[in-house]
N, C-alpha and C positions, 0 to 999 in steps of 0.2 A: 557521426555516430558509429560508423564502421570501426573507427579506432577504439571507441569505448567498448564495443562488443569484443574486439580482439584483446583489449586490456583485461576485461572481465574474465575471459577464458584463460588468459595467462596467469591470473591470480589463483585459479582453482588448482593449487598444487599443495603438497606437504600436508600440514595440519588442517588447512582449509579444505583440501580435497577429502580428508578423512571425515570432517564434519559434514560435508555434503553427502558423502556416502552413507553415514549414519542417519542423516535426515531422510534420505531416500528410503533406507530400510524401514525406518519408523513409519514413513508415509505409506508404504505398501502394506506393512503389517496392520496398521490401524484402518486403512482404507477398506478392508474387508468388512468391518463392522460399522464404520462411521461414514462411509461414502464421501470421502474427502476430495477425490479427483477422478476424472474419467481417463486421464493420461497415466498409463502404467508401464510403458516401455522405457527402458533406461535412457536411450538417446533422446526420446521426446521429452522426458522429464528434465534432462540436462538443458536442452535448448528452449523448450516452451515455458518451463517454470523457473529453473535456476538462472539461466543466462538472461532471460527476459526480465526477471526481477532484479538481478544484479547490475544491469546496464545503467540504472539510475543512481548508482552509489555516489557518484561525484557531485550530485545536485543537493547534497545535504552538507551543511557547514560542520566544521570540526566540533565534536561533542554535542551535537544537536539533540534536543529533546523532541522525539517524534511520536505522533499518534498515528496508528493505522486503523482505518475504519473498515469493518467487515473483513476481519482477518482470515476467516475460513481455515485453510490448512497452513496459513503462514506465508502467503505470497503477497507482497514482496518482502515482508519484514524479516523472515528467518534468513534468506540468502543475503539480504543487506547486512544483517547482524554478523553473519559469518565473515563477510568481506570488510565490514567497518565496525570493529568491536568498540570503538569510541562512541557510537551512537547509543542513546537510551530510548527504549520503546515503551509505549503504552498501547496494548492491543485491545481493540473493542470488537467483540463478537457476541451476537445474541444467542447463538446455539450452544448450549451447555456442553454437549459431547465434543464439539470442536475446541472449546476452551480446555477441556480435559486433555485432548491431544496436544494442544499447544504447550500446556504445562509439562507434559512428559518430554516434549522436545527441548524445552528450556532447561529442564533438569539434566537430561541425558547429554546435551551439548555443553553443559557447564556455563551457561550464560548468566551474566549479572545485569542488573538494570533493565530487566524485561518484566513488565507488569501486565497481567491479563485480566480483563474485566468482562464479565458476562452481562453486557449492557447493550441496548440499542443506541445507535449514534444519536438519534433525536432526543433520547432521554439524558444521555451522558453530557451532551453539549449544553444542557441547561443547568448543570451543576457548576457551581462557582469554582471548584477545584480543577475543573477541566476546561472551562470556557476561556478561549483566547489565552491559553497557558503554554502553548507549544510553539517551538521554533519552526516546525514543519509538520505536515500531515500527509499521508499517502494512502492510496487505495488502488486496488486492481480487481477488475471483473466483479464490480458490485452493482453498478447502475449506470444509466446514461449520464453523460457529463453534467447536464443542467440539474438533474436530481442530485448527483454526487456532490456538486458544489454546495448545495444546501446542507448536506450531511457533514461535509468536511470543513468548510471555511470557518464556521463558528469556533472551531478548536484552535485556529491559528492566531497567534498574536500579531499585532500590527508590525509590519516589517518582516514577517515570516513568509513561508512559501508552502503552497500545496502542489505536490508532485503527483500527477494523475497518470496512471498507466492505462492507455486506451488503444482501441483498434483503428477506427476511422476518423478522418478529418472532419466529416460533416457534423458529428455530434459535438465536437469541440467548438466549432464555429457557432452552432446554435446555442451554446452555453454562455456566450458573451454577455447577454443581458442579465442572466442569473449571477454571474461573477460580479458585475457592476453593482447590483442591488445588495449583494452580500459583502461588499467591501474588497472585492478582488479585481485583479486585472490579468488577463492572459498575456504573459510576457513573451514566452517563446513556445513553439511546438517543434519537437524534434522527431523526424521520421526515420525508421530503420527497418531492415529486413532480417529476420532470423535466418541462420544458415540452413542449407538443405531444403529450401522452399517451405519452411515451417510458418511462413506468414509475415505480413507487414504489421508494424506496430507504431504507436505514437507515444511520446512522453510530452504531456502538456505541463508547463511550469507557470503556475498562477501566483502572482505576488499579492500579498495582503497589504493593501494600501490604506484601508480605513476600517474602523470597527464594524462588526456585523450588527445590524439593528436587532434589538432585543427580541422581537417577535419571531425570529428565525433560529432554529428550524421550526416549522409549524407543527409537526407531529401528526398523529392520526392518519398516516399514509398520504398526506397531502403532497409531500415532496415527490412522490411517484405519480399520483393521480393527476395532479395539476402543477407540473413543474414551472418554475419561474421563466 
């Protein structure tokens, strides 16, 4: 994964660098009224947000249709889109103001194939147009892994992949049962360390090997209160 970190940094040049700089400017501008992030120093934003999000770019197939659950300020989707313009995204975020910010970013950065939905994951996943329609799903800093699997795996078509950005190994291990119930299998876990001591991270790659049973996600907060 060290090589992927170095590769990602090497790609932040030219037009891509300009887009990252514009994204950062918008993030800091809108953060004053929307409370998007507690990280506001340029070097921290580069490593903790942009680099950490971008390191997963190679885990999505060419031209993949990707759902992002709990988009927030757009991590990892916006950095991934800057690095991989071939990817198409549907962003699901329940907070209207955050969706407003995401729409501004998409417009200002001139992105195409970026759809933003003000919807909870547990509601969207029950809609036929979204359920098991995506090649991949991703999420970062949303919930513990066992809860996150119930939010995310219903969106992934059989044969697709769930790319989870996580911190610790323990919560990934405890999610094995949830993955199995929901039709997934934790294929690989990649550990890496951000530069300058900014922390250890994990990327968990979950393969969708079977359809998710119709009763999931359960809704009404059960995913968090009583995780699988």
